[in-house]
N, C-alpha and C positions, 0 to 999 in steps of 0.2 A: 261816926265814922273817928279813926283813930289815925295819927300819922306814928310812924317808928320807921329812924333813920335807917339805911340800908345798908348791907355789907357784903364783902362778898358774895358772901354763901345765899344770898340774895339775887344776882347775876342773872339766870336761869328765868326768872320771875321776872323781869327785865324785859328781856329778851323777849319773853312768850309775848307781854302785854305791847311789844314794840308788834311784834309779827304781826300780833290782833287788828292793832290798829292805824299800821302806817297805810293799808291800801284802801279802808273806809278815808280816811282824812286826805290820802293824795292821789289815790288813783283816774283823779278827773283831771289832775292835774303833772304827773307825770309819770313815762314810761314805764312797763314794771323793770327793763335793764336797768333806768337807772335806781329806780325802788332798791332792787336786790344790790346793785352797789352802792346806797347809799347804808342799807341795814348794814349790811358787812363794812362799811366805813368806821358807821357811829356805832356800831352794837357787839362787835366782836369780845369773845372774855377778856383779850389781854386789851382795847381798847377802854371799858367798862373798871376792870382792875387800875389798871393806870390815872385813871380819873377817878377813880375812888382812894388812890394814896395819893393824891393831888390835891390840892385847894377846894375840890367837888365835892357837894354834901348831894347826896342821893337819900331821898326817902317814898316812902311806898306809903300810902294811903289805902290802909283797911278798914272794911266793914265787913262785919259778921262771917269772920273770922278767911276773909280770902281779899285779895288783894285787888283792890279797882284802878290803881294807875298807880304812877310814880311820878316825880318830878328832882328837877339836878340844878344848884346853883351854888354862885360862891361871890365870896366879896370880891372884887380887883380892885380895888382902890377904897381907902378907908371910908370912901361916902358912897360909895356905890356899889352896886348888886348884879350880876347877871343872872336873870331866868336861863338856863340854857336847854333842860325839855320838862316837861308835862305832857304827859300822855294818857288815857283814860280807854281802859277796856271799853270798847264800844257798846257796848253793853249798859255802861253807865254812866252814860251822856247823855248832857240835859238833868241831870236826878240834883244840881248842884253841887257835885263835887267840886269841878274846875273850882267854883268863885270860893268855896270851903278852902282849899288849895292854894292859892292867892290869898285869900286871908291868912295862913298862916304863914307862908314866906314876908307879908306886909311886918305881920308883927315880930318874925324871925328878925327882919330889916333892921326894925326898929329900937329893937333891942340891941342889936347890931351898934346904934346911929350910924347907919344907911342911910341918904338923904334922896338917894335918885335908883331906883330898879327901872332894867332896862331887860328887852329880849328882843330876839330875832322871830321872824313867822313870815314865813312863805307869804307873796301877796295875792297869791288867790285863795289859801286858804279863810274859810269858813270863820275860823278864829279871830279874824281878824278883829269883826264886830265884840266880839266879847269879850276881846281884850279892851275895845273902845267903850263899852258898857262899863267896865271895870274904874276907867276913870286915865288908862295908858293913852297916850296921845302918837301919830306916828312924826319919829324925829327925822327920819333922812331913809333913804331907800339904799341897798347894798345888791349889787350883783358879785357874788363869793366864789371864783373855781375851785371845785372841788375835785377837778381831774376826770382823766378818761371822755372829757368833750361834755361833762356836766356844770352847772353851775346851779346855785341858791339863789335864788329872785329874791330878795326880804325886804320888810320893812321892818327896820330896828324901830322898837315901842317902848317908850318911858313913861311913868310914874314916878309925877314929884313925892315923895313923902315929908317931904319939910314942912312944919307947920307955918299955914299960914299967916301974915301979919294983921 
């Protein structure tokens, strides 16, 4: 598997994977209406292009010449990185891809001098246990109003990358 920085030409691929991944991930948590609202809110071409034009970096995980997933992150403070998105094509889950993505992000963060990696994850998403297995801890809970009567009910999880004394 390889990781390739995504650009504007990759937006349709990111949208396809999001469309394919969201229902299996959130179908038992969110209504179809909220899923559609959030996909439009977070994955319109304009929103993704704006994020790519900012400090948010998008990458594709590619295996055998096909995209397996995507992820995005940004350095928000000199020693702080936020992992914004990590989604896999459902056909490629539980095959080590997610762990390899997290390892890539950790190495990128360490090279950039980052000491703390943070992400938000829905409290009812099975990915909570995945992140905990990789050493993330639940730092706090957060309910974020995203409009239209919907909220994101998340854990903020953190991974300390600073070397232990």
